[in-house]
ROLUMKE-37123 format. One record per atom (N, C-alpha, C, CB): residue in three letters; x, y, z. Coordinates in steps of 0.05 Angstrom, whole numbers, plus 5000, padded with zeros to 4 digits. Each point is the difference from the previous one (the first is absolute). Last residue first. Glycine has a CB too. Layout:
// residues N
ALAXYZ/...
// end
This chain:
// residues 263
GLY266680492338/GLY502549834990/GLY502550135000/GLY497249764972/SER494550705050/SER500949845024/SER502349814989/SER495150025024/PHE500950524912/PHE500750225018/PHE501549805025/PHE495650414985/SER500149144941/SER502450094992/SER501450215020/SER498249914953/LYS493249735069/LYS502249775002/LYS502850134989/LYS496449594991/LEU495750885003/LEU501250035025/LEU502049805004/LEU496350185017/LEU500249934895/LEU501050245012/LEU501449995027/LEU496550174977/GLN497949114992/GLN502949994987/GLN501450255008/GLN498649724959/ASP492450235070/ASP501749795015/ASP502649994988/ASP496249735011/LEU497550784948/LEU500550125026/LEU502349815013/LEU494950225005/GLU501049494914/GLU502050224995/GLU501150125026/GLU497650104957/GLY495349175027/GLY502649925014/GLY502150264994/GLY499149434991/ASP490850544985/ASP501749914983/ASP503249905007/ASP496750304974/LYS496750105087/LYS498749784989/LYS501849844980/LYS495750265008/HIS506950585030/HIS499649805019/HIS499449744988/HIS498650335031/ILE501550414917/ILE502049935005/ILE500749775018/ILE500150394987/LYS491550035001/LYS500949874975/LYS502749875005/LYS497550334970/ASP498450165098/ASP498949774997/ASP501249844975/ASP496150215024/LEU505950714989/LEU501449805016/LEU499349755003/LEU500950325019/GLY495250304928/GLY502249954990/GLY501649795018/GLY499650454977/LEU491849895051/LEU499949824980/LEU502749934987/LEU495550184994/ASN504750485070/ASN499149735010/ASN499649814982/ASN498250195033/PHE503450704939/PHE502449865015/PHE499649735011/PHE501150445013/GLU491550054953/GLU502049924974/GLU502449905014/GLU498550364963/ALA495750035095/ALA498849774993/ALA501349894980/ALA496350145014/VAL506850675017/VAL500349755021/VAL499249774992/VAL499350265033/ARG499650504911/ARG502649885002/ARG500049775016/ARG501950414995/ALA490750105007/ALA500149824977/ALA502649864999/ALA497050294976/LEU501750385089/LEU498549765008/LEU500049814976/LEU496950265033/ALA507550564953/ALA501249825018/ALA498449735006/ALA502150415018/GLU497350414917/GLU499149704997/GLU501449825022/GLU499550074949/PRO505450835051/PRO497449984985/PRO499449694998/PRO500750454973/SER504049915113/SER501249944974/SER497049944982/SER505549795018/ARG495450415080/ARG499750214983/ARG500749964972/ARG500750255038/ARG500149075031/ARG496850094997/ARG499850254982/ARG498749835049/SER510049504942/SER499150245010/SER497350044997/SER504050164994/LEU500548845007/LEU499450264985/LEU499150215015/LEU499049764965/ALA507649335057/ALA497850135004/ALA500050244981/ALA499949825046/ALA505549174974/ALA499850284977/ALA497650125005/ALA502349804960/TYR502349565118/TYR498050054977/TYR501150214982/TYR496149895029/LEU506649245051/LEU501050254984/LEU497950064979/LEU505149885005/PRO493949595097/PRO500149984970/PRO500850274988/PRO496549655001/THR506649995097/THR498150144985/THR500149984977/THR499950265027/GLU503349365074/GLU500449964975/GLU497650134983/GLU502949585013/THR502550585089/THR497649964986/THR501049914972/THR497250355027/VAL509249695043/VAL497650135014/VAL497449964983/VAL503150365022/SER505248924991/SER499450264981/SER497650115015/SER501649824950/PRO504949645112/PRO498249944979/PRO499550294984/PRO497649575028/GLU511050254980/GLU497249885005/GLU499150045025/GLU500849694971/LEU507450854970/LEU498849935024/LEU497149865000/LEU502950385015/TRP506749874921/TRP497149985000/TRP499249895027/TRP499849934950/THR509950545034/THR498849754999/THR496650075000/THR504549735028/LEU506750754956/LEU497150015003/LEU498949734997/LEU499850464982/GLU509249625001/GLU499850175022/GLU497250045012/GLU503850214981/THR499549284939/THR500249895027/THR500050155025/THR502149724975/LEU494850584939/LEU499749734998/LEU500949845024/LEU500450084954/GLY501450865030/GLY497549965015/GLY498949725001/GLY499050454987/THR507949944954/THR501149965027/THR497949905019/THR503350364992/PRO494249904917/PRO501149715002/PRO501349975030/PRO501349974945/LEU492550625000/LEU501050075026/LEU500949735011/LEU497050425007/GLN498949674906/GLN501150275006/GLN501250095024/GLN497250074972/THR499349064991/THR500850144978/THR501250305008/THR496449724973/GLN500449625092/GLN501749824981/GLN500750174974/GLN497849555018/LEU496850815052/LEU502749905013/LEU501349864979/LEU498249955048/LEU493250354924/LEU502150215007/LEU502549915007/LEU496850255015/TYR496449084979/TYR501150114973/TYR501750235004/TYR496149864978/HIS500149815100/HIS501949814989/HIS501050094972/HIS497749625027/ALA495250875017/ALA502649985012/ALA501849854990/ALA498250085032/VAL493849904928/VAL501250244996/VAL502550045018/VAL495550184986/GLY498949085030/GLY501349984974/GLY501550274991/GLY496349664988/LYS498750325097/LYS502749794998/LYS501149984971/LYS498149715038/ASP496951184997/ASP499449754991/ASP502249854996/ASP496450154983/ILE503350575096/ILE500649984973/ILE498649734992/ILE504550275003/LEU498850425083/LEU497449834991/LEU500250014968/LEU496650145044/ALA511749965032/ALA498950104978/ALA497449824987/ALA505050224994/LEU501350025103/LEU498749814982/LEU499150174977/LEU498549685036/ASP506650785025/ASP500549705014/ASP498749814981/ASP499850145052/ILE505250854920/ILE497349875008/ILE500549765010/ILE497550214969/ARG509850225007/ARG498450225005/ARG497049985006/ARG503450174974/GLY505149255002/GLY498950045029/GLY498550205005/GLY503349845013/LEU500549814904/LEU501750215012/LEU499250045031/LEU500450254952/LEU494949184990/LEU502749905001/LEU501450235013/LEU499849694958/LEU491750495026/LEU500449795023/LEU502549894999/LEU495749885001/LYS502350814935/LYS500050125027/LYS500249765024/LYS497050424978/ARG502849294933/ARG502450195006/ARG500350115025/ARG499750114959/LEU492149525010/LEU502049775005/LEU502850145004/LEU497349654970/ASN495350895010/ASN499949865025/ASN501949825009/ASN496150074992/ARG503750364920/ARG501150155019/ARG499849915032/ARG499250334964/LEU496949154966/LEU502649994997/LEU501850205021/LEU498549864950/ASP492050145037/ASP500949765010/ASP503349995004/ASP495749794978/ASP499251215010/ASP500249724986/ASP501349775019/ASP500750264954/VAL498350685076/VAL498750034970/VAL499349704988/VAL503250474991/ALA496149645117/ALA502150074979/ALA498950024974/ALA503449795025/PRO493050225086/PRO499749974972/PRO502450064984/PRO495450105008/GLU502649515098/GLU501550274988/GLU500049924964/GLU503850115053/LEU490049595047/LEU500749944974/LEU501750244988/LEU495849714996/ARG501149775096/ARG501750264993/ARG500949924971/ARG502050155051/LEU488849404994/LEU502950024997/LEU501450224991/LEU499449614995/GLN490949935028/GLN500850295004/GLN503450005000/GLN495350115031/ALA498049184947/ALA501749975019/ALA501250245010/ALA500649604982/GLU493350364951/GLU498949945025/GLU501549985021/GLU497349824979/GLU505950254935/GLU498550255006/GLU499050005028/GLU498650044953/ILE504849155002/ILE502250245009/ILE499050265009/ILE502849824968/ALA491649515001/ALA501149875025/ALA502050235009/ALA499549474985/LEU495950604932/LEU498750135024/LEU500749955023/LEU496950014978/PRO510150084937/PRO497849795014/PRO498750145022/PRO502749594992/ASN501351154937/ASN501049785020/ASN497649785010/ASN503550385018/ALA497950224893/ALA498049965014/ALA500849795022/ALA496950134962/TYR509450654989/TYR499249744996/TYR497649955022/TYR505149834980/GLY499750965007/GLY497650014988/GLY499149724996/GLY501050434979/ASN508749735048/ASN498450244999/ASN497849914985/ASN503550335003/VAL501948905046/VAL500150164976/VAL497850265000/VAL501649544975/VAL503949965111/VAL497949994983/VAL500250154976/VAL497649915035/GLY508249745063/GLY499850114973/GLY497849944986/GLY504249994998/ILE497350055109/ILE499549824981/ILE499750124970/ILE498049745038/THR505950285071/THR499450174977/THR499749874976/THR502250325019/LEU496049405092/LEU501849994977/LEU499050184979/LEU501449535010/ARG493750275071/ARG502750185009/ARG501850004977/ARG499949875050/ARG491849614942/ARG499950295004/ARG502250145002/ARG496549945018/LEU501849074971/LEU501550144984/LEU499950315004/LEU499349624970/GLN495149705072/GLN502550005012/GLN502250134984/GLN498449595022/LYS493050264947/LYS499850185022/LYS502650045014/LYS495549865004/LEU502749464926/LEU500750234992/LEU500150245023/LEU498249814956/ASP503649145044/ASP498550165010/ASP500450324991/ASP499949625037/ASN505149674928/ASN497349845006/ASN497950175013/ASN502649595005/VAL507150594966/VAL497850164991/VAL497449844997/VAL503450284976/THR507549805073/THR498049824993/THR497650164987/THR501749685039/ILE509450534977/ILE497650105000/ILE497749784990/ILE502450484994/SER507449515019/SER498549875020/SER497250074997/SER503750005029/THR504550034892/THR498450165020/THR498749805019/THR499250394966/GLY506949424956/GLY501449975028/GLY497950125022/GLY505250064980/ALA495050334925/ALA500349765011/ALA501349955021/ALA499549924966/ARG493150905004/ARG503549945000/ARG500449725009/ARG501550475015/ALA489049704945/ALA501350085021/ALA503349954994/ALA495649905031/MET493250124918/MET502950004998/MET501750105027/MET499050094949/PHE489949615036/PHE502250145009/PHE502549884991/PHE497550155037/GLY492149814915/GLY501549905026/GLY502450185006/GLY498749514992/ILE493250154931/ILE500950235014/ILE501049915025/ILE496950304978/ARG500849264921/ARG500149925026/ARG501750255017/ARG499649444983/ASN494150504923/ASN501850095014/ASN500449875025/ASN499250364978/THR496849314926/THR499650045026/THR502650095017/THR496249654993/ILE498350234903/ILE502350055011/ILE499850065033/ILE501450164951/GLY492249764977/GLY500949795002/GLY502949975009/GLY496649934971/LEU496850835012/LEU502549914977/LEU500449735005/LEU502850434996/PRO487849995045/PRO503049995003/PRO501449884980/PRO499450015042/ARG490450454942/ARG501849775016/ARG502849994996/ARG496349734996/PRO499451214996/PRO499349794986/PRO501449775015/PRO499350254956/PHE498150805080/PHE502149724999/PHE498549784985/PHE502250085048/LEU497851064963/LEU498749814996/LEU501749734996/LEU496650344983/LEU504450685071/LEU501049764982/LEU498249794995/LEU504150085014/THR494950675051/THR501150124977/THR500649824975/THR501950315034/ARG494649385056/ARG498350284992/ARG500850134974/ARG499650095049/GLU504649134985/GLU497849934987/GLU498150234996/GLU500849565017/ARG507350435036/ARG500550034970/ARG497449974986/ARG504849825003/GLU495050075089/GLU500450264996/GLU500450034967/GLU502050085051/ALA496949054988/ALA497350184997/ALA500450274991/ALA498049765034/ASN509149524929/ASN498750035026/ASN497550245001/ASN504949825020/ARG503549544914/ARG497250095007/ARG499450055026/ARG498749764966/TRP510850314974/TRP498649795017/TRP497250165003/TRP504749765029/VAL502350274885/VAL498950165022/VAL498349775015/VAL499750494975/GLY505149544933/GLY501149925022/GLY499450165025/GLY503349824969/ILE494650694942/ILE500549715000/ILE501849955026/ILE499849964946/LEU492250775021/LEU502549975016/LEU500749695002/LEU498850435029/GLY494950374903/GLY500149775020/GLY502949985015/GLY496649734968/ASP500350994971/ASP497749845001/ASP500149785022/ASP499550094952/PHE505350845061/PHE500649774983/PHE497149865000/PHE505649935014/VAL494350865021/VAL502150114978/VAL500849734988/VAL501950465025/GLY491649615045/GLY499050004974/GLY502550044980/GLY495250185018/GLU504249805085/GLU499150254988/GLU498949964969/GLU503750255031/GLN500349015015/GLN497750115014/GLN498450234989/GLN502449855035/THR506249894933/THR497849784988/THR497350085014/THR503549584994/GLU504250895039/GLU499250074970/GLU497849824988/GLU504850164994/SER498849615096/SER498650274999/SER499450094970/SER502450145046/LEU502749074961/LEU497649975015/LEU498150264997/LEU502749685033/ALA506250354940/ALA498549834977/ALA497449965012/ALA503949734980/ARG502550775075/ARG498850144980/ARG498149834979/ARG504150295007/ALA499949265067/ALA498250225012/ALA498550164976/ALA503550065044/TRP504149324934/TRP496949895008/TRP498350195008/TRP501649615015/PRO505750674911/PRO500449915031/PRO496649925008/PRO504950385015/ARG496449514884/ARG499850195017/ARG501049935032/ARG496250154965/VAL502449564915/VAL501449935031/VAL500150235017/VAL502949674982/SER490350004931/SER502150185009/SER500649955026/SER498850314972/ALA496649214933/ALA500749935030/ALA501950255005/ALA499649425000/SER492050274928/SER502350115004/SER500950025029/SER499150224960/MET494149174971/MET500350175023/MET503050114997/MET496449715032/GLU494049804909/GLU503050085001/GLU500550145028/GLU500350084945/LEU491549215019/LEU501050265008/LEU503150035005/LEU495550045019/GLY497749204953/GLY500550214977/GLY500950285010/GLY496449764972/GLN502349385081/GLN497650174996/GLN500250244979/GLN499049875048/ARG508049544976/ARG497949794993/ARG497750164998/ARG501949605023/ALA505150935007/ALA500549904972/ALA498049834993/ALA504450055004/LEU496050185088/LEU499050174983/LEU499949974969/LEU501350235036/VAL503349165023/VAL497150015007/VAL498650204982/VAL501149895048/THR508750114949/THR498449804988/THR497149955000/THR503749865009/ARG501050815038/ARG500450064977/ARG498849754981/ARG504150315016/THR496849625076/THR498050184995/THR499550034970/THR501250225042/ILE505849214987/ILE497149895003/ILE497750194995/ILE501849705033/VAL507250634965/VAL499549804979/VAL497249855000/VAL504949955003/THR497850615073/THR500050154974/THR499549844977/THR503050305019/ALA499049285057/ALA497650105007/ALA499350164975/ALA500750005053/ILE507949614950/ILE497949804995/ILE497250135004/ILE503149615014/GLY505251014951/GLY499449835026/GLY497449864995/GLY502450325033/GLY501650274903/GLY499250175023/GLY499549825026/GLY497950344966/GLY505849364948/GLY497350074997/GLY499150135022/GLY499349664972/PRO509549955051/PRO498549954977/PRO496950055001/PRO503649694993/LEU502750805073/LEU499149754999/LEU498449994970/LEU499849955058/ASP504250844988/ASP502049834991/ASP499049694994/ASP503150325028/THR491150425006/THR501250054970/THR502449834993/THR498650485004/GLY492549225059/GLY502850145000/GLY501050064978/GLY500949815033/THR491549535027/THR500150254980/THR502650145003/THR495050095003/TYR504349075035/TYR497049994993/TYR499750264981/TYR498249785048/PRO509449875014/PRO500349914971/PRO497350014986/PRO504049685012/PRO498551145031/PRO500949734982/PRO500149785024/PRO503450254958/PHE493350725030/PHE498749815021/PHE501149734989/PHE495250275012/GLU504150824962/GLU502449795001/GLU499449825026/GLU503850344976/THR487950084969/THR502550155019/THR501949754999/THR497350365038/MET493850044896/MET501049765015/MET502350125016/MET498549644965/ALA491950654970/ALA502650045012/ALA501149775018/ALA498950474997/MET494649714905/MET500549885026/MET502850075014/MET497149634983/ARG495150604937/ARG502650155011/ARG500549885028/ARG499150474974/LEU495549154930/LEU499650085025/LEU502950075012/LEU495649715003/PRO502250414895/PRO501249835021/PRO499450105029/PRO503749894966/ALA489750314949/ALA502450085008/ALA500849795022/ALA499250504987/GLY493749114952/GLY500350285011/GLY502950065007/GLY495349995018/LYS502749034954/LYS497850185010/LYS500950235012/LYS497449645006/MET506849564927/MET500450155022/MET498250205006/MET504049904992/ALA497249474933/ALA497949965015/ALA500150185023/ALA499749574983/HIS506750424952/HIS497850154990/HIS497949955017/HIS501549994956/ALA506849585060/ALA500150295006/ALA497150134993/ALA505350014991/ASP495448975030/ASP500150154975/ASP500050305010/ASP497549624969/VAL506449495089/VAL497650244999/VAL500750144974/VAL499350105053/SER506549204976/SER497449914984/SER498050185003/SER500849565004/ALA507250585036/ALA500550034970/ALA497849884986/ALA505049995004/SER494450515094/SER500749724988/SER499950034967/SER497849735045/ALA502551025017/ALA500049765022/ALA500349764986/ALA496950225032/ARG506350804933/ARG498149834996/ARG500449735021/ARG499750204948/ALA502850835072/ALA501649754990/ALA497549784992/ALA504950095035/CYS498851024992/CYS497649844993/CYS501049754986/CYS497150404996/SER507250345081/SER500249844970/SER498149834999/SER504550004995/THR499350925065/THR497749854996/THR501049824974/THR496250375021/MET510050095061/MET498750014973/MET497949854998/MET503950084981/GLY501349975102/GLY499350254993/GLY498450054969/GLY504350105031/PRO502249054977/PRO498850185024/PRO499350274992/PRO502849775030/ALA495449354907/ALA502750165014/ALA498950195015/ALA503249964965/VAL493849094978/VAL499150195017/VAL502750185009/VAL495849665016/SER499949524907/SER501850175013/SER499450235016/SER502249854968/ALA494849164963/ALA499650205025/ALA502050135008/ALA497249765013/GLY500149514920/GLY501250234990/GLY499850245018/GLY499149824958/LEU498649195048/LEU497750235002/LEU501050234992/LEU497849835035/ALA508249414966/ALA497449954977/ALA497650215003/ALA500849465001/LEU506650525061/LEU500750094969/LEU498050004988/LEU503949864996/LEU495249745091/LEU499050304995/LEU501250104973/LEU499850115053/ALA502649044979/ALA497050004996/ALA499250264992/ALA499249665033/ASP509550184984/ASP499349844976/ASP497050044995/ASP503949645008/LEU499550755076/LEU500750164973/LEU499349864975/LEU503850215023/LEU495249355060/LEU498150194996/LEU500550154975/LEU499450015048/ALA506849344981/ALA497549884986/ALA498050214994/ALA500749565023/ALA507350765015/ALA500249894973/ALA497449904987/ALA504649885013/ARG495350365080/ARG500150244979/ARG500549924970/ARG501950285038/ARG498849085031/ARG497450085003/ARG499650204979/ARG499949915048/ARG508549724971/ARG498449834979/ARG497050164997/ARG502649475014/ILE503450945043/ILE500850014974/ILE498649834984/ILE504050125013/MET494349755075/MET499250284994/MET500850054967/MET500750175056/
// end
């Protein structure tokens, strides 16, 4: 993980990017983009603490933020990033307070208020963390109905979770759920595997031996940067985003960013 952060930091320093909690910071996504070519005001993007994909302690605000910024820069667009608790970030984007939201899963309900360009190239593997030594198996979700499962308020839970009619207990974020799991206040935590491992390694080291990931995962879902339908020129911005994404895919920059994240 230290190598991953160091490699990503090297890649991001060239972007001149920074993000602070509760504040907005505008940064150029690429030194090759001429500032005079930028079109209009920066897009106001929201994000939440979802490391290693988005977060205030990550270089450039996390790999999802970096990709979003880079894509927009290829089209001559700047962005600012503001950090909010997830439920607030989602609702304020839906209401048009922000132009877009970085690090979001797509579903039919959200499509009513958000426009989705193509995904960022990041896939989230969603499943369960449990206390080490557990006898719980997760092959049949309906067998988990007697358990209390921690989820994050405002997250779009996998359809299989909703259909299984499980007992869900919301928390403000993933870290809170992992702490509740350690204390025995919940039986399982529904979480992205990458997020779980990052949080255990950086903020909850006791969980490295006391918590464990359960196979199989529930689902895998791509991560998006979505735009608010209430944002001016939202449809045009979606088209520009897709063009920018095509550019960084074709010239290899997207692969380089993803490798710096995973390395």
